[in-house]
Structures are given as structure tokens and as C-alpha cells.
Legacy VTK file of the C-alpha trace (Angstrom):
# vtk DataFile Version 3.0
C-alpha trace
ASCII
DATASET POLYDATA
POINTS 172 float
-34.489 -0.521 -2.174
-33.250 -3.077 0.336
-29.625 -2.340 -0.664
-29.947 1.406 -0.112
-28.748 1.335 3.541
-25.640 -0.630 2.520
-24.722 1.989 -0.074
-25.313 4.787 2.417
-23.096 3.047 4.966
-20.346 2.396 2.403
-20.502 6.014 1.248
-20.341 7.310 4.805
-17.283 5.178 5.570
-15.541 6.409 2.410
-16.389 10.005 3.258
-15.080 9.668 6.806
-11.876 7.972 5.629
-11.340 10.605 2.934
-12.214 13.714 4.940
-11.338 12.710 8.462
-7.625 13.221 8.046
-4.742 11.113 9.231
-6.240 9.706 12.437
-9.333 8.378 10.705
-7.255 7.225 7.758
-5.040 5.221 10.088
-8.103 3.545 11.553
-9.284 2.750 8.023
-5.875 1.284 7.182
-6.657 -2.114 8.578
-7.112 -5.511 7.078
-10.738 -6.288 6.412
-11.018 -9.649 4.722
-8.478 -10.748 2.184
-7.380 -13.854 0.313
-5.217 -15.669 2.850
-3.281 -17.343 0.017
-1.367 -14.067 -0.457
-1.337 -12.825 3.141
1.773 -13.762 5.128
0.985 -15.098 8.591
4.121 -13.625 10.143
6.172 -10.529 9.462
9.335 -11.142 7.450
12.505 -10.153 9.299
14.976 -7.432 8.369
12.655 -5.254 6.285
14.274 -2.136 4.903
12.353 1.083 4.310
11.404 1.917 0.730
13.883 4.798 0.415
16.809 2.581 1.376
15.640 -0.153 -1.000
15.440 2.368 -3.871
19.079 3.290 -3.221
20.466 -0.214 -2.754
18.328 -2.825 -4.530
19.445 -4.214 -7.852
17.317 -5.840 -10.525
16.575 -9.471 -9.665
17.685 -9.143 -6.037
15.600 -10.748 -3.302
14.610 -8.199 -0.676
12.184 -7.368 2.120
10.779 -3.886 2.462
8.252 -1.982 4.519
6.022 0.912 3.524
2.605 2.543 3.759
0.118 2.113 0.935
-0.091 5.500 -0.748
1.851 7.971 -2.816
-1.062 9.143 -4.960
-4.777 9.706 -4.582
-5.336 6.235 -6.097
-2.465 3.927 -5.048
-4.287 0.721 -6.074
-4.261 -0.512 -9.677
-7.764 -1.468 -10.818
-8.080 -5.118 -11.817
-4.539 -5.995 -10.788
-3.053 -6.862 -7.426
-0.607 -3.964 -7.489
-0.207 -0.813 -5.433
2.367 1.758 -4.426
3.982 2.091 -1.025
5.893 4.969 0.531
8.734 4.916 3.046
7.334 4.993 6.611
9.607 7.938 7.457
7.875 10.244 4.960
5.046 12.063 6.735
1.635 12.110 5.151
-0.690 15.060 5.591
-1.939 15.701 9.107
-5.483 16.469 10.252
-4.822 20.190 10.611
-3.615 20.483 7.003
-7.138 19.759 5.742
-6.095 17.173 3.163
-9.038 15.008 2.058
-6.695 12.199 0.918
-3.690 12.082 3.271
-2.336 8.970 1.498
-1.493 11.071 -1.574
1.233 12.832 0.468
0.235 16.151 -1.147
2.056 18.028 1.626
5.343 16.159 1.040
5.231 15.192 -2.671
8.821 16.340 -3.178
9.980 13.616 -0.751
7.828 10.855 -2.249
9.595 10.539 -5.609
12.707 8.997 -4.036
10.775 6.999 -1.445
8.102 5.117 -3.410
7.917 1.604 -4.821
5.332 -0.507 -6.579
4.279 -3.850 -5.135
2.937 -6.415 -7.578
1.343 -9.574 -6.171
2.090 -12.560 -8.389
0.917 -16.172 -8.434
3.065 -19.328 -8.292
3.994 -18.969 -11.980
5.037 -15.329 -11.543
2.008 -13.919 -13.356
0.292 -10.856 -11.856
-2.859 -11.683 -9.894
-5.829 -10.148 -11.697
-7.808 -8.912 -8.722
-7.505 -5.482 -7.143
-5.122 -5.646 -4.170
-7.616 -3.826 -1.943
-10.015 -6.771 -2.360
-7.402 -9.511 -2.576
-5.566 -8.486 0.596
-8.322 -6.615 2.426
-6.222 -3.458 2.842
-6.841 0.269 2.555
-4.727 3.349 2.034
-2.074 4.008 4.706
-1.947 0.366 5.791
1.621 -0.612 6.648
2.777 -3.645 4.696
5.945 -5.731 4.709
6.725 -7.602 1.512
9.404 -10.112 0.613
10.039 -10.618 -3.062
12.175 -9.924 -6.094
13.226 -6.406 -7.067
12.598 -5.233 -10.610
14.225 -1.995 -11.814
13.384 -0.047 -14.941
15.522 2.390 -16.938
14.328 5.352 -14.844
15.361 3.655 -11.591
11.817 2.905 -10.441
11.505 -0.035 -8.071
8.864 -2.753 -8.286
8.768 -5.725 -5.943
7.091 -8.900 -7.151
5.766 -10.933 -4.247
3.296 -13.667 -3.373
3.289 -12.872 0.354
2.177 -9.575 1.883
2.239 -9.054 5.628
-0.132 -6.363 6.877
0.827 -4.787 10.197
-2.005 -4.049 12.567
-2.654 -0.328 12.861
-2.423 -0.248 16.641
LINES 1 173
172 0 1 2 3 4 5 6 7 8 9 10 11 12 13 14 15 16 17 18 19 20 21 22 23 24 25 26 27 28 29 30 31 32 33 34 35 36 37 38 39 40 41 42 43 44 45 46 47 48 49 50 51 52 53 54 55 56 57 58 59 60 61 62 63 64 65 66 67 68 69 70 71 72 73 74 75 76 77 78 79 80 81 82 83 84 85 86 87 88 89 90 91 92 93 94 95 96 97 98 99 100 101 102 103 104 105 106 107 108 109 110 111 112 113 114 115 116 117 118 119 120 121 122 123 124 125 126 127 128 129 130 131 132 133 134 135 136 137 138 139 140 141 142 143 144 145 146 147 148 149 150 151 152 153 154 155 156 157 158 159 160 161 162 163 164 165 166 167 168 169 170 171
């Protein structure tokens, strides 16, 4: 019974973040407490937006890109430090659109397909870190991140960036 208030508080925060729209979601998109081993202390220079990187990046190329965590209702991969990011220029759903999960870009899904990338956090040996990125980095949906890493392209043209440093911009 002693844990009951914690669960109520956690549920209330999730409900507010999910139903409060873009303004509340932006407030929720902050760093809480992450593993500093994978958090960059300063923002990498010359970050390109996700859409531009999807057009220009080649497999194996080193690049720096910026985006907002989102693109689906569940942008984090369970048990793996990986998540999707969307170009900052693509608008997510606004408060008045009544979207319970603005980070899924349900109002602009047609624009997301060409402006999304996957970020995979890897260790020193290049192996994926087996901890959910939300916990590892202390981030939430709609957090703006800047990553520097190596581009990986698949046959369909999808872009993944493997990185060991993620910079999280403050929300305000």
C-alpha cells in the first residue's frame, strides 16, 4: 500500500502528458535522469535536420542530425536504446486538434515518412545498448536531440544513425 501514491502520481503524469496536447508534451520532453556515459555535454555543431539527412546521407557516412523524438505512438524500442526522431520542421499535432499523443504526428503522417530516422545508441564496441533509451538518456517524447554518429542505410532508403553520444536540448 505504501507504493500506491507513487503509482497514482506516475499515472497522472502520463495522463497529463498524453492528453494535455503539445504544450504539456513539450514540458514533458525534458531530460529527467539519464546515464551520463551516453549523454553529450555539449551540442555538436552543424547538425542537419532529419529530412535533409535522409536526402543526402550515404551508408557509413559520419553525420550530425537534429530531430524530435516521435513519429509513432511508441517511438522508443523496448529493451534497446533506440528511438525514432522526426525533422523539427514537421509540425506535430496542436492542442486544439485533440490528439492524445502529439508525438505520433497523426495530423501530418504524410510528411513524416520522408522526415524520420532511427537513432541507435551503441557502446564502445558498436553493439546496441540493451536498455530502453527513455531510461538510459532520461528523455521523453518530443524531446529535441542532436546526435553525431554513423549513417546506416537499408534497401528501402531508411536512415539509422548509430551513436554513443546524444545531446538533449533543453525545452525552453
